[in-house]
N, C-alpha and C positions, 0 to 999 in steps of 0.2 A: 179586551182593549184593542184598539184599532191597529192595523198593520203599520200605519205611520209611527205609532208609539213604539212598536216592536223594532222597526227599522232604526229609529233614533237611538235605541239601546245597544246596537251591535258593537260599536267601539268599546263601550263599557263592558259588554259581555266578554269580549276577548281579554280586556285588562283584568277584570275580576276573576276570570277563570285562571289566568296566569298566576295571580296572587294566591288564589285558592290552591292551585297546584303546588306553589312554592311553600305554602304553609302546611297543607295536609288537612283533609276534611272528612275522611271516612275510614272505618275499620276499627282501629284500636280504641278501647275504652280503658283508661288507666287511672280512674278515680278522680275526675274533675269534680264530681259531686262532693268529695271531701274538701276541696278548696272552697266550695260554696258554703260549707258549714263552719269555716274557720275565718277569723279576722286577722290572720297572720300574713304580713306582707311578704315574708320569705316564701310562702306557698305560691303566691302569684309570680314572684321572680322565678321560681322553679318552673312554673307553667310557661312563662314567657320563654325561658331558655329552651325548654323542650319543643315548643312550637317553632322556634327559630331553627332548631335542629331537624325540622321536618317530621316530627312525630305526628301521628294522625289521631283524630278523635271523632267520636260520634256527634252528629248534629244535635241529637237529643241532649247529650251531656253539655254541649256548648250552650244550647238554649237555656238549660237549667242554671248554668253558671251566670249567664247574663241577666236572668230574671231573679237571681237570688237577692235577698235584702242587702247583702254585703256589696254586691256590684251596683245596686241601685242607690244605696243610701250611706253605707258605712265607710266606704273607701275615701281616703283623702284625695282632694282634687289634684294634689301634687305628688301622689304616690305613683311615680312614673312607671315603675315596673308593672304594677297592677293594672294601671290604665292601659298601658301598651299591650299587656296580655289580653285584655278584653277586646282591644282593637283587632288583634290577631285572631281571636275567636270569632269575631263577628264578620270578618271579611268573607270567609267561605259560606257563612249563612246567607249573606247578601247574594252571593253567586248562586246558591241553591234556590233561593226565592226567584231570582231572575230566570233561571233555567226552567223552573216549574210553571212560570207564568203568573206567579203570585205577586202582582205588581204592587199592591198595597203594602205587603210585607217587605218587598224590596225597597220601596220608598222609605219605609220606617227605618230599615237597617241603614240606608244611606244617610238619612238625617242623623241617626245616632252616631254613625262613624264620623261624620263631619263635626258634630258637636263635641264628641270626645277628643277628636284630633286637635281642635282648637284649644280645648282645655289642657291637653298635654303640652302644647306649644306655649301656652301662657306661662307654664312653669319651667319648661325645657325648650327654649326657642331654637336650640341646635340639634333637635332630634331629626336626623335625616330621613329615617324610615317614615315618620309621620308626615313630613313635607311631601314625600313620595306618594303616600296614600291620598293626601289632598289633591295632588296632581291627577291621580287615577280617578278621583271623584269628578274632577273637572272634565276629564275625557268622557266619562260616562254621560255627563250632561251635554256632550257635544260641543264643549267650549274649548276651542283650540286657538285662542288668541294669545297675544303677548302676556297678558296678565296670568293666564293659566300656566304658561311655560315658566313664569316666575317661580312657581312652586317647585318645578323640576330643577330649575337653576339653583334654588336655595338648597335642595337636596344634594346637588353636586358640591356646592360650596361648603356645606357642613360635614360632608363625609366623602372626600374625593378619592380615597385610597383603600376603603374597607370593602373587601370582596363580598362579604355577606350582604351588604347593602347593594353593591354594584350589580350582582346577578339579578336581584329583584328589580332594580332600577332599569336595567337594560331590557328586561322582559316587558316592562310597562311602556317604556319610551320608544322602543324600536318600531312598533306598529304605527306610530304617528310621526316618525322621524321626518317625513317629507313636509309635514305641516309646521315643523319647528323653525324658529328664526335661525339664521345661519350659524351664529356662535353656539347655540344649543345643539344644533344638528351635528356640528363637529365634535362636541363633547360626547354625544351619544355614540357616534362612530368610533371615536377614540377609546371609549370605555369597552365597546365590543372588541376592538383590537387588543387592548391590554388584557382583557380576560382570557382571550385565546393565547396570547403570549405567555401568560402566567399559568396556563394549564387548567383553567376553569372552563371546560369545554361543553358541558352538558347543555346549559341554557343557550349559549351562543349557537351551538349546533341545531338545537330545536328551533330557535328563532330564525336562523338562516334558512332552514328548510321550509318554514311557514311564511317567509317574507314574500311580498309581491315582487314581480320581476324588477321594477325600478329600484326597490330597496335592496334586493339581493345583489344587484349590480354594484351598488355602493359598498356593500359588505365584501363582495368579491375583491374590489380594488384594495380594501384594507387588508384582506388576507394575503394578497400578493405582495404587500410591503413587508410581511413578516419573514423571519429566517426560515430556511427549508425545513428544519425539524418541527417548528411550530405549525407550518402549513401541513406537513404530513400528519401530525397528530390530529389536527382539526378534521381533515378529510377522512381520516380513519374513523373518527367519531360519528360521522354523518349516518352511516347505515343503521345505527341503533335507533335513529329517530325517523327513518323513512316510513311513510304510511303504505 
């Protein structure tokens, strides 16, 4: 594939890598194949819960689950826990395909993620994580217009105060904060500030250290508005993430 194609994927590469990092994509194998052999929705809810708690899984196990007859045919379109579990499984696989240069596999994963996301939202229109995923897909395509940021805004509206969504949302949104419309930009910066204030330091610290200078200046101004104890805790967290 041409260098132009690879260059166009760079924003999405960062976004998908962040999502893959947040979900976990290598190491532990804990019996996903058992899920693929059963049609019990509770198994998929357990899978979703464990993925959201950052448990890791092998790419081979994830691919087997996604290719299973249950995942392809037998799950109900509105079995939201199962469908979201499959979304969480596929995001790191898309990231792995992108990093390996398997562009066709990457495109197939992205199409699958987008189709499944819209299917979930047809049944659960207030699923904030899925709105965030759709925004990430827009970023991957290089679409940073007002329509794309509508997906991010809907994620804020449907889950403004849940930290487990907020850390993921900030990791995806912060790299493109300068392209955001002003009202969305302020929400991104406020969420960063609130996460630090409430002691959720890992992703804010990682994002701060990896931010471009203009973005870091915006974040620095938000840090300076916090109380001294919050500022101290944040800056003490930074050395853990310095390269």
